N, C-alpha and C positions, 0 to 999 in steps of 0.2 A: 676381789674387785669390788669397789664401793657400789651401792645402789645407784648413785648418780651416774657413774660410768657405764653400768649395765644398761641404764635407761637411754644413755646417749647411743650405745651400741644398737639397741633395739630400734631407735629412731633412724639411725643410719641404714640399718638393714631394710626398714620399711621404705626409706627413700630410694635405696638401690633397687628394690623390687618394683616400686612404682615406675622408676625410670626404665627398667627392662621391659615392663608391660607396655609403656608408652612407645618404646622403640619397636616392639613387636607389632603393635597396631599400625605404626607409621610404615613399617616395611610391608605389612599386609595390604595397606591401602595406597601403595605407591602409584597405582594407576588411577588414582582418584584426584579430582580437583579440590583445591582448598575451599572449605565452606563450613558453615555452622551446623549443618544437619545432614542426615543421610541422603535426603533428596537432592541437596545441592552438590554432593561430592561425587556422584556417579556420572559417568559419561552417558549421554542419551543414545538410545538405539535409533529413534526417529526424531526429526526436527521439522516443525511446521512454522514457517515464517509468514505471518499475516502482515501484509505490506500496504499501508494506506498512503499512496502517493499524494504529497501535498499537505499532509496532516501534521499539525503541531498541537501544543496544549490547548489553544483556544478552540480549535476544531473539535477536539475530543470532548471538551466541556459542553460545547454546543450540541453535540450528539447526545450527551447525558441529559442536558436540560430539555431539549426538544422531545426526546423520547419519553421523559417523565411527564411533561405537560400535555403533549398531543397524543401519545399512545398509551400512557399510564403503564409503561413497561420499563423494566430494568435495562440499563445500557451496560452490557456485560463487560465491554472493554474497560470502562472506568470502575464499575461497581464490583467486579470480580477480579479481573486480571491485574489491573493497576493497584487495586486495594490489597490484594492478597499476595501478589507476586513481587519479584524484585523489580525496582523501577530506577531508570537512569535517564540521562540526557545526552544527546549526541550533537557535537558541533558539525556543521554541514558543509563548510567551505571546500572548494576544489583546489587543484593546483593552479596557481597563478591568478586567482580572483577571490573575492569575498563571497559573492553570491553564486550558487551552483545551479547547474541544470540537472535533470534527472539521470542522464547518462553518467556524468561524473560522480554524482552522489551514489548511485547504485553500484558503480564500479568500485568505489572505496569500500562500500559495505560488503561487497562480494569478494574482494581480493585482499584487502588490508593495505592497498596502495593508493595514493592520490593520483588522479589523472586530470587532464584538462577538460573543460566543458566540451561536450560533443563527442568525446572519445568513449569507446566501449571496452573497458578492461584492457586498455593499452596504455602503458605509462608514457610520460613525455619523451623518454629516450627510445621509444618504439618497441618496447618489450611487451609481449603478451603474457601477463601473469595469471597464475591459476585462479579460476573462479570457484565459487562454492560448489556449483553443480559438477564441475570437472573433478574437484577433490572427492566429492561423494561418489561419483562413478568409479574413480580409481580405488576406492575402498569397498567396492562391490555393493554399494547402496543403490536402490532404485531412486529415480529423480522425477519430479513433476513441476510444471510451471503452469499457473492459471492466472489470467488477467482479464480485465474488462477492456483493455486497450488491444491493439494488434499484438500478436505473440512475438513479433519482431520489434516491438517498441523498446524504449530505453531500458526499463527495469528488467524485464525477463531476459533481454539480450545481455545486459551487464552481468547478471548472475550466472550466465552460462557460456557466453561466446566472446569474440574479440573482433573489433573493427576500429579503424582510425576515425570513422564517422558513423554516428548512429543512423544516418540517412541511407546507409548502404543496405537497404532492406533485402534485396535479392541475395546478396552474399550471406547475410545473417540467416535467412531461411535455409540456404544450402548447408550452413554449419549445423543447424538443428537436425537436418537429415543425417549428418555425419555423427553428431553427438548421440542421437537416438534417446531422447528423454522418454521414459515410459508413459508419461502423461504430458500433453501439451494442449492447452485450451485457451480460447479467447476469440478475438477478431483477427483480421489480417489474412483472409483467404486470397486477397489480391496478389500477393507475391508468392503464393503457392501455385497459381494458375497462369497459363500463358495468355497473351493477348489473343483476342478472338473468342475466348470463352467468357461468358458474362462475368464482369468484375475483375477479370484477370489483367495483370500488368507486366508479366514477365515477357521480355523480348527474346529469350532464348528458346522459346517453344516448350519448355520443360513443365511437366505436370508433377509437382512435388506431392500433392495429395495422393496421386496414384502410386508414387514411389514409396510413401509411407505405408499405404495399403499392401503393396507387394512385399514389404518387410514384415508384415504381420500385425500392423496397427489397425484397430477398429476405428473407423472414421464416422463421426456424428456431426450433423449440421443444424440440428434444432433441438428444442427442449425435450420433445418426446423421444427422439433417438438417444439423447443423453440418458434419460431415465431408464431406457431399455437396455443400455450398454452392459455387457457382462465381461468384456475382455480385460486382460491385465495390462494391455498396451492401448492407449487411447489418444486419438487426435480429434479434438473438437474445434471446429471453426464455424462461428455463428454469425459472422458478418464479414463483408469484404474489407471494411476498414475497422475503426473502433466500434465496439459495441455501444448501444444506446445508453443514455442516462436512465437511472431507475425510474425517474418521473415520466419518461417517454417510452419505456420498454414495452415491447409486445411479448407477453409471456409465452406465446406459442412459438415464436421464432427464436427468442433468446432466453436462456436460463438465468437465474439469479447468481450472484457470487456464491451464496451458500450452497445452491444446487451443484455448481461446478466443484466447489470444495468437497462436498460429500462424495461426488462421483470420483474425484481424484483420489481421495483417501481409500475408497473401496477398491480401486484398481491397484494402488500402490501397496496396500497392506496384503494383497494376494501374493503368496509365494515370495516373501521378502525376509529371508533369514538374517540378513545384515541390516535390515531397516531401510529407511528412506529419508529423503529431504524433499520437502514440498514448499514452494513459494506460491502464495495466493495474494494477488495484487488487485486492489480496487483503484484503478486509475482515475475514475470519475470524480473522486474527491479533489484531485489536482485540476482536472479540466473545468469543473464548476468553479473552482477558485479563480482560474484565468478569466472566466466569464463574469465573475462577481455575482454568482447565482446562489443566493442563500437558500432558496427552496430546493434547488437541485443538489446542493451540498448536503442539506439535511437528510434527504432521502438516500443519498450515496452513503452517508455515515451509518444510517440504519441498515442498509444492505450489507455493509462491511461487518457490522456487529452481529448480524445473523450468521455470517461465516465464522466469526469468532466462537459463537455457540457450538457450531458443528465441530470445530477443532477441540474445544474443551470437552465436549461429549466423547470424542475419540480418545482423548487423554485419560478420561476416567476409566476406560477399559484397557488402556495401554499406558500405565504410569511411567514407563521408561521413555516417554515422549516429552520433548521440550517444545513448548509453545511460546513463540515470540511475536509481539505486536510492535510495530514501529512505522515510521514514515521516513522519507528521504530528505525532505525540506518542507518549508511552509510556503503555501501559495496564496497570494492575494492580499496579504496584510490584513487578514480578517479581524475586524475590530468592532463588535457590537458595543454601543455606547449610549450616552444621553446626548441629546441634540436639540436644536431650536426647531420649533414647529414651522416657522417661516422666518424671513429676514426683516420683519417689521420692527422688531425690538430685541435687544439683548437681555431684556428682563427675565428673571427666573420664572416668571409666570408664563413665559412663552417657551418654556423648556419641557421636555418629556424624557423620562427614563425608559429605555426599552424593557418590556416585560411581557407577561403572558398574553395580553391583548394584541400586542404587536407580533408575537410569534404566531398567534392564531391567524393573523392576516397572511403571514408567509405560508402557513399550512394550507391556505385555500388556493394557492397558486397551483395550476395543473399542467404547465408546460415549461420546459427548460428554456433558458435564454438562447442557447444555441439553436434550438428548434425554431424559435421566433425568427432568428436570423435566416434560417433555411427557408421559412415560409415567406419572408419578406423578399428574398432574392437579391439580385445585384442592383436593382433599381427600386428602392423602398417606396411603397405607396402609402400615403396617409390614411386612405380608406382601409387598406388591409391591416395596417398597424392598429387602427382603432378597433377593428373587429377582433383581432387577436387579444388585445388588452381587455376588451369587454368580456370575452368568453373565458379567458384563462387567468386573468389577474383581477378578480372581483374586488371592488373597494379601492383600487389604486387609481390615482390621477397622474397623468404625464404632464409635467410642467413645460411651458413653452420653450424654454432654453434647451431642454433635453430633446424635445420633439424636433427642434431645428437641427440639432446635431445628428439625430438618427436619419432624417430625410436627406441631409446634405452629406451624410457619411463622414462626419468629422469627429475627432476625438476630444475627450475631456481635457487631457493633459498629455505630456510626453511619456508618462509611465503607464498610460492606458491605451492598449493597442488592439483590443477586441471590441469592435463596434458592429452592430448596435448594442451588444450585450452589456458593455460597461455603462452605457447611458441608462439602460433599463435597470441595471443593478443599482445605479444612483437613485432612480425613481423609487425602488423598493426601500433603499436606505433612508431617504428623506422622510418616509412615512412610518418606518419601523425601527430605525436606529441601527440596522445591520449594514454598517459601512465597511468599505474596503480601502486599503491604502495604495493598491497597485493592481495591475493585471498580471504581474510577473511573480517571481519567487522572492523570498526574503531570507535573511540569514538567521532567523529565529531557530534556536536549537530545537530538536525534535525529541519527543518522548520515546523511550523504549521500555517495554514491560515484558517480563519473562517468567514462566512458571514451569518447573520441571527440573530434571537433572542438568546442572550447569548454569542455572538461572542467575546465580549470584555474580557471575562474571560480568553481567550487563549493568550492575548497580553503579551509580555515581555519574559524575560529569566526565564524559569521554569524547574522543574524536571518532568520526564515523569510520576511520580506518581500524580503530580498536574493535568495532563491531565485526568487521571482516576477519580480523585476527582471531577473535574468540570463536567464530564459526569454524574456521579451519582447525583450530586446536580441538574443538569438540568432535569434529568429523574424523580427524587423524588420530585421536586418542592420545595426544601428547601435547 
C-alpha cells in the first residue's frame, strides 16, 4: 500500500475515533440542555425567579444610574447579572389584546399558555393549565412565593393557582392552603381573616392563618418575628393589603424585599434534597409606575436590587442554582428626557437635559405620591396639599393648572387615571425631565437575565410563553 493510501487510512481512523468519542459524550450528556458550556448544560436543582413587576429596560437603567449617582453603589441587576449572564427580551401581549395586565402576563410566564387579561392561569377555553409551582411540587421540590403586594395578587397567584378572575381573592387564598407552599410571604392578611377580626374581609368566618398554623407553618407578622423565624415552613403576612412603598416603609412593621428573600432561602434550603423554586416579586415597581412616582420607583428598584444580591450570594454557595431576573410588562411609559423649562419659547435656550442635578431633586423627595393621596383624603384641601409639598417635596413648585386638577379631582388625559398622583408626577416631570406616557401598562418588551444551569434558554427575543415553557422544561428535566 502506498504512503498516500496509508495516510488516508490513518486520517479515516482518526475521524472514526473522533466520531465515536463525540457520540459517547452525546449519549452521556443526553439529560443535559444544549449550551456552550458546562454551567449552561446542566439542569438546575434550585430556581430563584426575581420578578420586578412593571420593569422594562428604561426602569433597569434608571436603577443603575440613580444608584451610581445618589448611593455611589453598584446596581447588581445590570452590572453583574445582565452583564455576565444570558440576556433576552420577552414579548408581553396576552390573548386577545396588545397590552397585558399582570395576571395574563404572569400566567403566560408560569404556564407557557396565553390567557386573557384578568385570568389566573386559566386558558380562554376554560382549562386550568399547570403552573410553575404546581410542576415543582409534583417533582418533589419545595416552593416559595414572596411579594410586596398581597400574596393573593396577580403574579404570585398566576405562578401557583387558577381562577377565572384575579379578583377572586378568597378562593385564591383557599387554594394556597391546599397547595401548601413551604414559604408564603407578603401582604394580604385581609383574605386570610374573617370579618370581625381587625383587617379581615372573609365572609365565611374562616381563619386561614390559624389553618396554616395548625398544619405546621410558623406564622410571622412583623420584621422582628421574621428575623427570629427558624421553621422550614413559613407564612409571613406583614400588612392587611399591599405592603408599603420603600420610601414610606416602617422597618419595624414591614421587612425589606431582601430580608424576605433571605428568610425564604433559609427556610427552603432546609431539608430540600430535590431543591426548590422561589419567586420573589417587588410589586412596588409597578405601583409606583401607575402613580408616575419617580422617587418611589427609584427606591423600589434599589430594594429589588438588594434582593438580587441575596440571591447571587446564595448561588455562590450553591452553584446548581439558576437565578432569573425579569418583569412581566412595562408600567407608565417611563421616559426621562429633555424638555422645555416653561412654555414661554421653543428656543433651545429654554431647554434642559435631565441630569445629575435633576436626579438629586428627585432624591430629596421623602413621601410616595400614593401616600400624598392618602393624606389628602377624599376632599383635597389646598392647605394640606401645600404643607405636604413643603415638607416632602423640597424645591418643587406646583403649577396652577396642576393644582386645579388636584383640588377638583380631575385627570390630565384619558390615559391617566390615578389622581392626584399623576398630576404630582407631572409636577416632578416639568422640573426634572422624568416624564411618563401613561398611568397604565405599555407593550414594551421586558428584559430577562439568567445566570446558572439552563440560563442559555432565556437568551434572545422570545414570547412570554417561551419563558414558561423553559421553566417547565428545567423543572421536569426534559
